[in-house]
PyMOL Python script that loads the backbone (N, CA, C, O; Angstrom):
from pymol import cmd

cmd.read_pdbstr("""\
ATOM      1  N   MET A   1      87.301 154.820 121.117  1.00  0.00           N
ATOM      2  CA  MET A   1      87.529 155.288 122.333  1.00  0.00           C
ATOM      3  C   MET A   1      87.036 156.611 123.390  1.00  0.00           C
ATOM      4  O   MET A   1      87.532 156.905 124.478  1.00  0.00           O
ATOM      5  N   PRO A   2      85.643 157.429 122.508  1.00  0.00           N
ATOM      6  CA  PRO A   2      85.181 158.180 124.102  1.00  0.00           C
ATOM      7  C   PRO A   2      84.255 156.622 124.536  1.00  0.00           C
ATOM      8  O   PRO A   2      83.907 156.721 125.713  1.00  0.00           O
ATOM      9  N   LEU A   3      83.881 155.540 124.042  1.00  0.00           N
ATOM     10  CA  LEU A   3      83.296 155.158 125.477  1.00  0.00           C
ATOM     11  C   LEU A   3      84.484 154.353 127.011  1.00  0.00           C
ATOM     12  O   LEU A   3      84.291 153.931 128.151  1.00  0.00           O
ATOM     13  N   GLY A   4      86.341 154.636 125.528  1.00  0.00           N
ATOM     14  CA  GLY A   4      86.773 153.820 126.883  1.00  0.00           C
ATOM     15  C   GLY A   4      87.765 154.748 127.915  1.00  0.00           C
ATOM     16  O   GLY A   4      88.795 154.579 128.566  1.00  0.00           O
ATOM     17  N   VAL A   5      86.605 156.038 127.590  1.00  0.00           N
ATOM     18  CA  VAL A   5      86.675 157.141 128.395  1.00  0.00           C
ATOM     19  C   VAL A   5      86.009 157.317 129.404  1.00  0.00           C
ATOM     20  O   VAL A   5      86.381 157.677 130.521  1.00  0.00           O
ATOM     21  N   ALA A   6      84.773 157.008 128.945  1.00  0.00           N
ATOM     22  CA  ALA A   6      83.338 156.959 130.625  1.00  0.00           C
ATOM     23  C   ALA A   6      84.117 155.854 130.952  1.00  0.00           C
ATOM     24  O   ALA A   6      84.767 156.314 131.890  1.00  0.00           O
ATOM     25  N   GLU A   7      84.492 154.690 130.808  1.00  0.00           N
ATOM     26  CA  GLU A   7      84.473 153.656 131.647  1.00  0.00           C
ATOM     27  C   GLU A   7      85.747 154.304 132.811  1.00  0.00           C
ATOM     28  O   GLU A   7      85.689 154.613 134.001  1.00  0.00           O
ATOM     29  N   MET A   8      86.782 154.314 131.863  1.00  0.00           N
ATOM     30  CA  MET A   8      87.808 155.321 132.774  1.00  0.00           C
ATOM     31  C   MET A   8      87.779 155.901 134.167  1.00  0.00           C
ATOM     32  O   MET A   8      88.160 155.589 135.295  1.00  0.00           O
ATOM     33  N   ALA A   9      86.797 157.444 133.225  1.00  0.00           N
ATOM     34  CA  ALA A   9      86.429 158.333 134.329  1.00  0.00           C
ATOM     35  C   ALA A   9      85.671 158.035 135.207  1.00  0.00           C
ATOM     36  O   ALA A   9      85.597 158.732 136.219  1.00  0.00           O
ATOM     37  N   ALA A  10      84.663 156.540 134.977  1.00  0.00           N
ATOM     38  CA  ALA A  10      83.518 155.971 136.272  1.00  0.00           C
ATOM     39  C   ALA A  10      84.405 155.355 136.929  1.00  0.00           C
ATOM     40  O   ALA A  10      84.212 155.266 138.141  1.00  0.00           O
ATOM     41  N   GLU A  11      85.899 154.612 136.229  1.00  0.00           N
ATOM     42  CA  GLU A  11      86.620 153.752 137.465  1.00  0.00           C
ATOM     43  C   GLU A  11      86.973 155.016 138.567  1.00  0.00           C
ATOM     44  O   GLU A  11      86.590 155.017 139.736  1.00  0.00           O
ATOM     45  N   VAL A  12      87.762 156.054 137.946  1.00  0.00           N
ATOM     46  CA  VAL A  12      88.710 156.915 139.226  1.00  0.00           C
ATOM     47  C   VAL A  12      87.910 157.096 139.928  1.00  0.00           C
ATOM     48  O   VAL A  12      88.117 156.587 141.029  1.00  0.00           O
ATOM     49  N   ALA A  13      86.288 158.040 139.748  1.00  0.00           N
ATOM     50  CA  ALA A  13      85.574 158.415 140.350  1.00  0.00           C
ATOM     51  C   ALA A  13      84.763 157.344 141.333  1.00  0.00           C
ATOM     52  O   ALA A  13      84.035 157.789 142.221  1.00  0.00           O
ATOM     53  N   ALA A  14      84.928 155.862 141.125  1.00  0.00           N
ATOM     54  CA  ALA A  14      85.321 155.110 141.687  1.00  0.00           C
ATOM     55  C   ALA A  14      86.343 155.238 142.827  1.00  0.00           C
ATOM     56  O   ALA A  14      86.220 155.424 144.037  1.00  0.00           O
ATOM     57  N   ILE A  15      86.945 155.142 142.359  1.00  0.00           N
ATOM     58  CA  ILE A  15      88.650 155.265 143.393  1.00  0.00           C
ATOM     59  C   ILE A  15      88.017 155.975 144.593  1.00  0.00           C
ATOM     60  O   ILE A  15      87.545 155.530 145.639  1.00  0.00           O
ATOM     61  N   ALA A  16      88.198 157.612 143.965  1.00  0.00           N
ATOM     62  CA  ALA A  16      88.110 158.378 144.412  1.00  0.00           C
ATOM     63  C   ALA A  16      86.980 158.319 145.327  1.00  0.00           C
ATOM     64  O   ALA A  16      87.516 158.397 146.432  1.00  0.00           O
ATOM     65  N   ILE A  17      85.747 158.228 145.499  1.00  0.00           N
ATOM     66  CA  ILE A  17      84.400 158.063 146.470  1.00  0.00           C
ATOM     67  C   ILE A  17      85.151 156.788 147.418  1.00  0.00           C
ATOM     68  O   ILE A  17      84.976 156.976 148.622  1.00  0.00           O
ATOM     69  N   VAL A  18      85.937 155.557 147.094  1.00  0.00           N
ATOM     70  CA  VAL A  18      86.203 155.017 148.453  1.00  0.00           C
ATOM     71  C   VAL A  18      87.275 155.458 148.906  1.00  0.00           C
ATOM     72  O   VAL A  18      87.303 154.924 150.014  1.00  0.00           O
ATOM     73  N   LEU A  19      88.280 156.130 148.812  1.00  0.00           N
ATOM     74  CA  LEU A  19      89.081 156.532 149.426  1.00  0.00           C
ATOM     75  C   LEU A  19      88.604 157.709 150.775  1.00  0.00           C
ATOM     76  O   LEU A  19      88.938 157.790 151.957  1.00  0.00           O
ATOM     77  N   LYS A  20      87.592 158.579 149.821  1.00  0.00           N
ATOM     78  CA  LYS A  20      86.989 159.846 150.587  1.00  0.00           C
ATOM     79  C   LYS A  20      87.290 159.080 152.398  1.00  0.00           C
ATOM     80  O   LYS A  20      88.045 159.580 153.232  1.00  0.00           O
ATOM     81  N   PRO A  21      86.603 158.023 152.561  1.00  0.00           N
ATOM     82  CA  PRO A  21      86.383 157.835 154.307  1.00  0.00           C
ATOM     83  C   PRO A  21      87.398 157.445 154.823  1.00  0.00           C
ATOM     84  O   PRO A  21      87.528 157.539 156.044  1.00  0.00           O
ATOM     85  N   ILE A  22      88.394 156.901 154.024  1.00  0.00           N
ATOM     86  CA  ILE A  22      89.990 156.554 154.407  1.00  0.00           C
ATOM     87  C   ILE A  22      91.514 157.374 154.678  1.00  0.00           C
ATOM     88  O   ILE A  22      92.685 157.144 154.983  1.00  0.00           O
ATOM     89  N   THR A  23      90.256 158.876 154.210  1.00  0.00           N
ATOM     90  CA  THR A  23      91.510 159.883 153.751  1.00  0.00           C
ATOM     91  C   THR A  23      91.602 160.962 154.381  1.00  0.00           C
ATOM     92  O   THR A  23      90.547 161.558 154.165  1.00  0.00           O
ATOM     93  N   GLY A  24      92.547 161.850 155.344  1.00  0.00           N
ATOM     94  CA  GLY A  24      92.208 162.660 156.064  1.00  0.00           C
ATOM     95  C   GLY A  24      91.719 163.830 155.726  1.00  0.00           C
ATOM     96  O   GLY A  24      92.245 164.007 154.627  1.00  0.00           O
ATOM     97  N   PRO A  25      90.868 165.020 156.001  1.00  0.00           N
ATOM     98  CA  PRO A  25      90.568 165.780 155.649  1.00  0.00           C
ATOM     99  C   PRO A  25      90.870 167.213 155.126  1.00  0.00           C
ATOM    100  O   PRO A  25      90.223 168.242 154.931  1.00  0.00           O
ATOM    101  N   SER A  26      92.233 166.769 154.982  1.00  0.00           N
ATOM    102  CA  SER A  26      92.780 167.571 153.864  1.00  0.00           C
ATOM    103  C   SER A  26      93.204 167.563 152.044  1.00  0.00           C
ATOM    104  O   SER A  26      93.801 168.311 151.269  1.00  0.00           O
ATOM    105  N   MET A  27      92.617 166.481 151.989  1.00  0.00           N
ATOM    106  CA  MET A  27      92.590 165.190 151.329  1.00  0.00           C
ATOM    107  C   MET A  27      91.036 165.635 150.683  1.00  0.00           C
ATOM    108  O   MET A  27      90.907 165.625 149.459  1.00  0.00           O
ATOM    109  N   ASN A  28      89.823 166.038 151.601  1.00  0.00           N
ATOM    110  CA  ASN A  28      88.876 166.404 150.692  1.00  0.00           C
ATOM    111  C   ASN A  28      88.569 167.161 149.557  1.00  0.00           C
ATOM    112  O   ASN A  28      87.719 166.775 148.754  1.00  0.00           O
ATOM    113  N   PRO A  29      89.241 168.293 149.414  1.00  0.00           N
ATOM    114  CA  PRO A  29      89.162 168.965 148.551  1.00  0.00           C
ATOM    115  C   PRO A  29      89.708 168.368 147.255  1.00  0.00           C
ATOM    116  O   PRO A  29      89.176 168.788 146.228  1.00  0.00           O
ATOM    117  N   ASP A  30      90.739 167.404 147.118  1.00  0.00           N
ATOM    118  CA  ASP A  30      91.721 166.672 146.504  1.00  0.00           C
ATOM    119  C   ASP A  30      90.527 165.583 145.501  1.00  0.00           C
ATOM    120  O   ASP A  30      90.360 165.283 144.319  1.00  0.00           O
ATOM    121  N   LEU A  31      90.042 165.345 146.543  1.00  0.00           N
ATOM    122  CA  LEU A  31      89.156 163.969 146.066  1.00  0.00           C
ATOM    123  C   LEU A  31      88.191 164.790 145.176  1.00  0.00           C
ATOM    124  O   LEU A  31      88.261 164.876 143.950  1.00  0.00           O
ATOM    125  N   ALA A  32      87.313 165.359 145.954  1.00  0.00           N
ATOM    126  CA  ALA A  32      85.819 165.704 145.567  1.00  0.00           C
ATOM    127  C   ALA A  32      86.442 166.643 143.727  1.00  0.00           C
ATOM    128  O   ALA A  32      85.900 166.465 142.636  1.00  0.00           O
ATOM    129  N   THR A  33      87.851 167.700 144.055  1.00  0.00           N
ATOM    130  CA  THR A  33      87.661 167.830 142.568  1.00  0.00           C
ATOM    131  C   THR A  33      87.626 166.366 141.622  1.00  0.00           C
ATOM    132  O   THR A  33      86.742 165.899 140.903  1.00  0.00           O
ATOM    133  N   ALA A  34      89.238 165.797 142.033  1.00  0.00           N
ATOM    134  CA  ALA A  34      89.444 164.040 140.800  1.00  0.00           C
ATOM    135  C   ALA A  34      88.084 163.920 140.672  1.00  0.00           C
ATOM    136  O   ALA A  34      87.996 163.491 139.521  1.00  0.00           O
ATOM    137  N   ILE A  35      86.393 164.065 141.309  1.00  0.00           N
ATOM    138  CA  ILE A  35      84.854 163.170 141.788  1.00  0.00           C
ATOM    139  C   ILE A  35      84.184 164.315 140.167  1.00  0.00           C
ATOM    140  O   ILE A  35      83.447 164.086 139.208  1.00  0.00           O
ATOM    141  N   ALA A  36      84.900 165.406 140.615  1.00  0.00           N
ATOM    142  CA  ALA A  36      83.664 166.223 139.224  1.00  0.00           C
ATOM    143  C   ALA A  36      84.387 166.157 138.220  1.00  0.00           C
ATOM    144  O   ALA A  36      83.722 165.905 137.215  1.00  0.00           O
ATOM    145  N   LEU A  37      85.968 166.324 137.947  1.00  0.00           N
ATOM    146  CA  LEU A  37      86.148 166.252 136.927  1.00  0.00           C
ATOM    147  C   LEU A  37      86.489 164.686 136.118  1.00  0.00           C
ATOM    148  O   LEU A  37      86.819 164.561 134.938  1.00  0.00           O
ATOM    149  N   ALA A  38      86.280 163.450 137.245  1.00  0.00           N
ATOM    150  CA  ALA A  38      85.734 162.117 136.341  1.00  0.00           C
ATOM    151  C   ALA A  38      84.244 162.069 135.857  1.00  0.00           C
ATOM    152  O   ALA A  38      83.839 161.394 134.910  1.00  0.00           O
ATOM    153  N   ARG A  39      83.565 162.808 136.576  1.00  0.00           N
ATOM    154  CA  ARG A  39      82.053 162.966 136.281  1.00  0.00           C
ATOM    155  C   ARG A  39      81.966 163.832 134.818  1.00  0.00           C
ATOM    156  O   ARG A  39      81.357 163.453 133.817  1.00  0.00           O
ATOM    157  N   ALA A  40      82.793 165.189 134.972  1.00  0.00           N
ATOM    158  CA  ALA A  40      82.367 165.871 134.023  1.00  0.00           C
ATOM    159  C   ALA A  40      83.155 165.138 132.898  1.00  0.00           C
ATOM    160  O   ALA A  40      82.778 165.484 131.779  1.00  0.00           O
ATOM    161  N   ALA A  41      84.342 164.040 132.910  1.00  0.00           N
ATOM    162  CA  ALA A  41      84.607 163.793 131.509  1.00  0.00           C
ATOM    163  C   ALA A  41      83.600 162.073 131.278  1.00  0.00           C
ATOM    164  O   ALA A  41      83.581 161.799 130.078  1.00  0.00           O
ATOM    165  N   PHE A  42      83.008 161.224 131.957  1.00  0.00           N
ATOM    166  CA  PHE A  42      82.150 160.313 131.875  1.00  0.00           C
ATOM    167  C   PHE A  42      80.425 161.510 131.005  1.00  0.00           C
ATOM    168  O   PHE A  42      80.018 161.229 129.878  1.00  0.00           O
ATOM    169  N   GLU A  43      79.847 162.545 131.751  1.00  0.00           N
ATOM    170  CA  GLU A  43      79.463 162.427 130.666  1.00  0.00           C
ATOM    171  C   GLU A  43      79.545 163.137 129.521  1.00  0.00           C
ATOM    172  O   GLU A  43      78.587 163.256 128.758  1.00  0.00           O
ATOM    173  N   GLY A  44      81.049 163.823 129.255  1.00  0.00           N
ATOM    174  CA  GLY A  44      80.900 164.032 127.896  1.00  0.00           C
ATOM    175  C   GLY A  44      81.497 163.393 127.145  1.00  0.00           C
ATOM    176  O   GLY A  44      81.494 163.657 125.943  1.00  0.00           O
ATOM    177  N   SER A  45      82.190 162.344 127.684  1.00  0.00           N
ATOM    178  CA  SER A  45      82.397 160.783 126.316  1.00  0.00           C
ATOM    179  C   SER A  45      81.254 160.284 126.631  1.00  0.00           C
ATOM    180  O   SER A  45      81.363 159.219 126.023  1.00  0.00           O
ATOM    181  N   LEU A  46      79.793 160.218 127.332  1.00  0.00           N
ATOM    182  CA  LEU A  46      79.060 159.127 127.218  1.00  0.00           C
ATOM    183  C   LEU A  46      78.112 160.042 126.210  1.00  0.00           C
ATOM    184  O   LEU A  46      77.578 159.731 125.145  1.00  0.00           O
ATOM    185  N   THR A  47      78.109 161.111 126.842  1.00  0.00           N
ATOM    186  CA  THR A  47      77.440 161.444 125.301  1.00  0.00           C
ATOM    187  C   THR A  47      78.021 161.632 123.820  1.00  0.00           C
ATOM    188  O   THR A  47      77.256 161.922 122.900  1.00  0.00           O
ATOM    189  N   ASN A  48      79.119 161.494 123.656  1.00  0.00           N
ATOM    190  CA  ASN A  48      79.368 161.779 122.754  1.00  0.00           C
ATOM    191  C   ASN A  48      79.495 159.606 121.577  1.00  0.00           C
ATOM    192  O   ASN A  48      79.777 159.213 120.445  1.00  0.00           O
ATOM    193  N   VAL A  49      79.076 159.029 122.869  1.00  0.00           N
ATOM    194  CA  VAL A  49      79.325 157.498 122.271  1.00  0.00           C
ATOM    195  C   VAL A  49      77.390 157.920 122.009  1.00  0.00           C
ATOM    196  O   VAL A  49      76.740 157.574 121.022  1.00  0.00           O
ATOM    197  N   ARG A  50      77.178 158.238 122.482  1.00  0.00           N
ATOM    198  CA  ARG A  50      74.983 158.227 122.224  1.00  0.00           C
ATOM    199  C   ARG A  50      74.783 159.272 121.015  1.00  0.00           C
ATOM    200  O   ARG A  50      73.876 159.009 120.225  1.00  0.00           O
ATOM    201  N   VAL A  51      75.676 160.627 120.766  1.00  0.00           N
ATOM    202  CA  VAL A  51      74.961 161.139 119.633  1.00  0.00           C
ATOM    203  C   VAL A  51      75.851 160.678 118.528  1.00  0.00           C
ATOM    204  O   VAL A  51      75.379 161.008 117.441  1.00  0.00           O
ATOM    205  N   ASN A  52      77.380 159.795 118.401  1.00  0.00           N
ATOM    206  CA  ASN A  52      77.883 159.068 117.026  1.00  0.00           C
ATOM    207  C   ASN A  52      77.008 157.061 117.261  1.00  0.00           C
ATOM    208  O   ASN A  52      77.169 156.166 116.432  1.00  0.00           O
ATOM    209  N   LEU A  53      76.467 156.968 118.120  1.00  0.00           N
ATOM    210  CA  LEU A  53      75.786 155.301 117.614  1.00  0.00           C
ATOM    211  C   LEU A  53      74.374 155.871 116.839  1.00  0.00           C
ATOM    212  O   LEU A  53      74.038 155.354 115.774  1.00  0.00           O
ATOM    213  N   ASP A  54      73.503 157.063 117.498  1.00  0.00           N
ATOM    214  CA  ASP A  54      72.516 157.424 117.198  1.00  0.00           C
ATOM    215  C   ASP A  54      72.686 158.004 115.525  1.00  0.00           C
ATOM    216  O   ASP A  54      71.704 158.161 114.799  1.00  0.00           O
ATOM    217  N   LEU A  55      74.145 158.288 115.070  1.00  0.00           N
ATOM    218  CA  LEU A  55      74.031 158.743 113.663  1.00  0.00           C
ATOM    219  C   LEU A  55      74.497 157.757 112.555  1.00  0.00           C
ATOM    220  O   LEU A  55      74.500 158.008 111.350  1.00  0.00           O
ATOM    221  N   ILE A  56      75.035 156.168 113.360  1.00  0.00           N
ATOM    222  CA  ILE A  56      75.338 155.316 112.929  1.00  0.00           C
ATOM    223  C   ILE A  56      73.967 154.638 112.044  1.00  0.00           C
ATOM    224  O   ILE A  56      73.040 154.884 112.816  1.00  0.00           O
ATOM    225  N   LYS A  57      73.488 154.068 111.088  1.00  0.00           N
ATOM    226  CA  LYS A  57      73.094 153.412 110.081  1.00  0.00           C
ATOM    227  C   LYS A  57      73.340 152.292 110.003  1.00  0.00           C
ATOM    228  O   LYS A  57      74.353 152.168 109.315  1.00  0.00           O
ATOM    229  N   PRO A  58      72.912 151.220 110.385  1.00  0.00           N
ATOM    230  CA  PRO A  58      73.703 149.929 110.163  1.00  0.00           C
ATOM    231  C   PRO A  58      72.879 149.347 109.108  1.00  0.00           C
ATOM    232  O   PRO A  58      71.665 149.384 108.910  1.00  0.00           O
ATOM    233  N   ASP A  59      74.246 148.576 108.224  1.00  0.00           N
ATOM    234  CA  ASP A  59      73.881 148.203 106.930  1.00  0.00           C
ATOM    235  C   ASP A  59      73.519 146.567 106.913  1.00  0.00           C
ATOM    236  O   ASP A  59      72.719 146.054 106.131  1.00  0.00           O
ATOM    237  N   SER A  60      74.243 145.894 107.894  1.00  0.00           N
ATOM    238  CA  SER A  60      74.994 144.519 108.032  1.00  0.00           C
ATOM    239  C   SER A  60      74.514 144.148 109.945  1.00  0.00           C
ATOM    240  O   SER A  60      74.516 144.625 111.080  1.00  0.00           O
ATOM    241  N   PRO A  61      74.273 143.327 109.382  1.00  0.00           N
ATOM    242  CA  PRO A  61      73.495 142.285 111.296  1.00  0.00           C
ATOM    243  C   PRO A  61      75.102 142.643 111.900  1.00  0.00           C
ATOM    244  O   PRO A  61      75.030 143.399 112.869  1.00  0.00           O
ATOM    245  N   LYS A  62      76.125 142.368 111.634  1.00  0.00           N
ATOM    246  CA  LYS A  62      77.886 142.956 112.058  1.00  0.00           C
ATOM    247  C   LYS A  62      77.402 144.362 112.679  1.00  0.00           C
ATOM    248  O   LYS A  62      77.834 144.546 113.817  1.00  0.00           O
ATOM    249  N   GLU A  63      76.727 145.219 112.249  1.00  0.00           N
ATOM    250  CA  GLU A  63      77.533 146.577 112.057  1.00  0.00           C
ATOM    251  C   GLU A  63      75.673 146.790 113.340  1.00  0.00           C
ATOM    252  O   GLU A  63      75.580 147.659 114.208  1.00  0.00           O
ATOM    253  N   GLN A  64      74.977 146.145 113.143  1.00  0.00           N
ATOM    254  CA  GLN A  64      74.288 146.347 114.199  1.00  0.00           C
ATOM    255  C   GLN A  64      74.300 145.754 115.198  1.00  0.00           C
ATOM    256  O   GLN A  64      73.459 146.073 116.038  1.00  0.00           O
ATOM    257  N   SER A  65      75.203 144.718 115.485  1.00  0.00           N
ATOM    258  CA  SER A  65      75.012 143.925 116.567  1.00  0.00           C
ATOM    259  C   SER A  65      76.642 145.645 117.612  1.00  0.00           C
ATOM    260  O   SER A  65      76.552 146.353 118.615  1.00  0.00           O
ATOM    261  N   PHE A  66      77.704 145.467 116.581  1.00  0.00           N
ATOM    262  CA  PHE A  66      78.366 146.526 117.204  1.00  0.00           C
ATOM    263  C   PHE A  66      77.585 147.475 118.144  1.00  0.00           C
ATOM    264  O   PHE A  66      77.858 147.563 119.341  1.00  0.00           O
ATOM    265  N   VAL A  67      76.470 148.273 117.467  1.00  0.00           N
ATOM    266  CA  VAL A  67      75.893 149.694 118.046  1.00  0.00           C
ATOM    267  C   VAL A  67      74.654 149.042 119.124  1.00  0.00           C
ATOM    268  O   VAL A  67      73.945 149.852 119.721  1.00  0.00           O
ATOM    269  N   SER A  68      74.475 147.788 119.301  1.00  0.00           N
ATOM    270  CA  SER A  68      73.677 146.781 120.523  1.00  0.00           C
ATOM    271  C   SER A  68      75.114 146.630 121.475  1.00  0.00           C
ATOM    272  O   SER A  68      75.472 147.056 122.573  1.00  0.00           O
ATOM    273  N   GLU A  69      75.511 146.064 120.768  1.00  0.00           N
ATOM    274  CA  GLU A  69      76.175 145.444 122.655  1.00  0.00           C
ATOM    275  C   GLU A  69      77.661 147.218 122.684  1.00  0.00           C
ATOM    276  O   GLU A  69      78.540 147.083 123.535  1.00  0.00           O
ATOM    277  N   THR A  70      77.723 148.269 121.998  1.00  0.00           N
ATOM    278  CA  THR A  70      78.580 149.057 122.543  1.00  0.00           C
ATOM    279  C   THR A  70      77.354 150.170 123.339  1.00  0.00           C
ATOM    280  O   THR A  70      77.725 150.860 124.288  1.00  0.00           O
ATOM    281  N   ARG A  71      75.510 150.261 122.699  1.00  0.00           N
ATOM    282  CA  ARG A  71      75.038 151.033 123.932  1.00  0.00           C
ATOM    283  C   ARG A  71      74.684 150.236 124.909  1.00  0.00           C
ATOM    284  O   ARG A  71      74.552 150.736 126.026  1.00  0.00           O
ATOM    285  N   LYS A  72      74.504 149.156 124.764  1.00  0.00           N
ATOM    286  CA  LYS A  72      74.501 147.902 126.351  1.00  0.00           C
ATOM    287  C   LYS A  72      75.745 148.420 127.043  1.00  0.00           C
ATOM    288  O   LYS A  72      75.673 148.688 128.242  1.00  0.00           O
ATOM    289  N   ARG A  73      76.958 148.594 126.336  1.00  0.00           N
ATOM    290  CA  ARG A  73      78.259 148.659 126.969  1.00  0.00           C
ATOM    291  C   ARG A  73      77.728 150.299 128.334  1.00  0.00           C
ATOM    292  O   ARG A  73      77.953 150.407 129.540  1.00  0.00           O
ATOM    293  N   ALA A  74      77.007 151.250 127.355  1.00  0.00           N
ATOM    294  CA  ALA A  74      77.680 152.656 127.530  1.00  0.00           C
ATOM    295  C   ALA A  74      76.225 153.053 128.990  1.00  0.00           C
ATOM    296  O   ALA A  74      76.494 153.790 129.939  1.00  0.00           O
ATOM    297  N   GLU A  75      74.987 152.467 128.842  1.00  0.00           N
ATOM    298  CA  GLU A  75      74.320 152.192 129.479  1.00  0.00           C
ATOM    299  C   GLU A  75      74.162 151.776 130.798  1.00  0.00           C
ATOM    300  O   GLU A  75      73.550 152.157 131.796  1.00  0.00           O
ATOM    301  N   ALA A  76      74.975 150.793 130.456  1.00  0.00           N
ATOM    302  CA  ALA A  76      75.732 149.948 131.892  1.00  0.00           C
ATOM    303  C   ALA A  76      76.072 150.578 132.963  1.00  0.00           C
ATOM    304  O   ALA A  76      75.817 150.185 134.102  1.00  0.00           O
ATOM    305  N   LEU A  77      76.947 152.069 132.540  1.00  0.00           N
ATOM    306  CA  LEU A  77      77.677 152.457 133.155  1.00  0.00           C
ATOM    307  C   LEU A  77      77.322 153.877 133.844  1.00  0.00           C
ATOM    308  O   LEU A  77      76.769 154.758 133.186  1.00  0.00           O
ATOM    309  N   ASN A  78      77.677 154.057 135.234  1.00  0.00           N
ATOM    310  CA  ASN A  78      77.342 155.033 136.467  1.00  0.00           C
ATOM    311  C   ASN A  78      78.094 155.364 137.032  1.00  0.00           C
ATOM    312  O   ASN A  78      79.146 154.760 137.244  1.00  0.00           O
ATOM    313  N   VAL A  79      77.772 156.452 137.458  1.00  0.00           N
ATOM    314  CA  VAL A  79      79.377 157.060 138.027  1.00  0.00           C
ATOM    315  C   VAL A  79      78.509 157.203 139.787  1.00  0.00           C
ATOM    316  O   VAL A  79      77.363 157.646 139.862  1.00  0.00           O
ATOM    317  N   ARG A  80      78.949 156.950 140.492  1.00  0.00           N
ATOM    318  CA  ARG A  80      78.272 156.506 142.474  1.00  0.00           C
ATOM    319  C   ARG A  80      78.148 158.700 142.383  1.00  0.00           C
ATOM    320  O   ARG A  80      78.813 159.611 141.890  1.00  0.00           O
ATOM    321  N   ALA A  81      76.998 158.566 143.124  1.00  0.00           N
ATOM    322  CA  ALA A  81      77.153 159.513 144.487  1.00  0.00           C
ATOM    323  C   ALA A  81      78.293 159.696 145.181  1.00  0.00           C
ATOM    324  O   ALA A  81      78.300 160.419 146.177  1.00  0.00           O
TER     325      ALA A  81
END
""", "prot")
cmd.dss("prot")
cmd.show_as("cartoon", "prot")
cmd.util.cbc("prot")
cmd.orient("prot")
């Protein structure tokens, strides 16, 4: 679930960033807040994912695959400036 939150937070930030140049100046504070909150949710949830993955000690190829694939998904995410 934390990985899903990170993915959605990255999407929210991306949408807010795209909206910034096409909205009026009165929307700037709202978009800045949306981006800041999305980044906070992103960083917090991604940290949670990393910590949880580090705690898993895979006992099977299936578990090892899960850890590897989840780590790849997490590392592929980013929030643009």
